[in-house]
N, C-alpha and C positions, 0 to 999 in steps of 0.2 A: 669285346668282352666287358660284361658288367659284373663287378664283385659286390656281393650283397653282404651286409653285416647283421649279425644278431646284436642289434643295438637298442637303447632306449632313447627315444626322441621326446624332448620337452620344449615346446608344445609339440603335439603330434601333427602329422600333415592334415589329418581331418579337421583338427581345431583351427589351424591357420586358414584352411580353405573355407571353413565355416563362417569366419569372420571376414574374409576378403571377397569371395565370389559374389555375395549378394549386392555388393556395391558396384559391381561391373554392369555395363549397359546390356551386355549379351545374356545376363543371367535370367533363367526361368525356374521357378520352383518356389517352394515355401521356405523363406529364410530361416525360419524357426525349426524346421524339421531336422531330423537326424541324417547326417550324411552317410549314404551307403555306397561303398566302393565296389564297383562290378568287375573291373579288370584293369590292367596296366600293362606297359611295355616301356622298354628303354632303348635309347640309341647310345652309340659309342662316341665319347669325346676322343679324338685321335691322340691327344696329349694325356689322357687319363686323370685330368685335374677336375673337370666339372661333371657332376652327375646329371643325366639328361633322362627324365621320367615323364611319361604322359599317364595321367589317371583318368579312368572313365568312371564317372559317379553320378549319383543323382541325390537331390534333397528330398527325403520322404518319397512320395508318389510322383514327384515331378519328372520331367524328361531326362534322358541321359545327356550328361554334359562332357565335353572334353577339355581337360585342364592340362596343358604340357607345362612342366616345371624344370628349372634347373636349380642344382645345389652347388654352391660355391663356398670355398674356405675363406674368402675375402669379398668385400662389396665391389660391385661394377662401378668404375668411375662414370658418373652421369647416368646411372641406372635407377635413380630413385623412383621414377614413374613406374617401374615395373616390379619394384621390391613388395613381396607379399608379406614378409616377415622374417624373423630369425629364429633359430632353435639351436638347442644344445644336443649334439650327438654324442652318446657316450663312448664312442670309439674315436670319432673324427674331430670331436670339439665343436666350436661355434660354426654354424652353417648360416649363410644368407640364401633365402629361398626366393626366387624370381619367377614371375609369369614369364615363361619361356619365349613368348613372342617378341620380347624386347631384348633377348640374349643372343648375340652373335653366334655362340656355339651351337645352341638349338637350330637357328636359321641355317647355318651351313651344314649341320648333320642332317636335318629333315630334307634339305634341298638335294643332298648327295644321294640319300635313300631313293627320293622320288625320281631324279633324273637318270640314275644309274641302275634302277630296278633292284634296290637293295632290300633289307629286311631288317627286323628289330635285333637288338644286340643279344647274343647268348649270355645267359645269366648263370653265375656260380656263387656258392658259399665255400668258405674255407674251413675245413674241419680236420684238425690234427695235422696240419701241413698239406692236405690234399684238397684239391678243387672238385666240389660236388655239383654237377649240373642241376639247375633249378628251372623248371618249365615256366615259360611265360604264360600269363593268363589271357594274352591276346597275341594273335600273329598278324603282322602287317608286311605289306609288300609295296614297293614302288613299280610303276609300269614303264620306266624309262629303259634306256639301253646302256649296258655297262660301258665305262670309259667315256661317257658323255661329259664335256667339260662343265664344271660348276663355276659360274662367274664369281669373281672376288666381291665380298660385301664392302659396302662403303662404310667409313667411320660413323656414319649417321643412320640411325634406324627410326623410321616413322611407322607408328601403328594407328589404325583406325578401327574401332569396334562398332558394330551395329547389332541389330537383333539376330543373333544366331551365328555371327562370324567375327573373327578378328583378321585383318589384313595387315601384314607387316611388309614394308618396303625397305630394301637396303641396296642401293646402287641399281644393278641390273636384275636383281631378284625380288619377286613379289610372292610372298608365301601367305596363302589363305588358310586359316585353321577354322575348320567347322566346329563351332562351340556346342551347338544344340543338335544331337544325333537322332535322326527320325527313322533310321533303318533303311533308307533309300541309298542307291549308289549312283546317282546321276553326278556327272562331272562334265566340264566342258571338253568338246573334242576339237583340240587346237593343236597344231604341231609345236607351238612355243610352250605348251603346258603339259606337265606331268602330275600324276596323282600318287597319294599314298593311301591305300584302302586297308581295312582291318576286319578281322573276324574274331569272335570270342564266344563263350559259352552260350550267350543269349542272341548271337547274331551270326548266323551260319552263312549268309550271303554277304559278300564284300561291301563294306560301308565306306564310303569316301570319308577320309578324315582330314586330308590336306591336300591342296593344289598348289604347285609351284610353277610360276610363269617366269620365263626369261624375257625381259623387257628389251626392245630394240635400242641400239645405240643412239 
């Protein structure tokens, strides 16, 4: 479950991304254009400490980009390479915002969704003590089999970005995030690889968002 807050963010997510994304090797678009948010979805942190959200957005008339983020109440030790910036959340206080491909919580949660055939987190707002469901603007699904074991992540995460993708490797897990979404649903057909696909208002056919590969020992 993801609990959403009626909060003021300074700076906003769009402002942070507008400054950071154009510096990345996978970026495509007009860096000076307005950021348009198209859809988003969240995953659950089992411990309830880290916010895990993926934004689908574009700069102006550029292609749709996938940017997974994590929101933390304290910095990740050794995570400077993936830090996007900090913001003040009017309810939760100071937050450290990370490119999620370098965050072990994101890698573990997206791998679990892919390998176990999971889906996005249910979202709620709290109103007068009640939890009110909030529909996600994107629906995602893993194609794996429930109760498939998810390998433990190593303490070291390595990421490599090229035009269109970011690959994160941590121990026996290799997570490939499709950064530039072109509307296709092609994915490798391998026994050791699972996928996460998504649909949203502008995408009725499942689009491959992430592939998760379990590497041999």
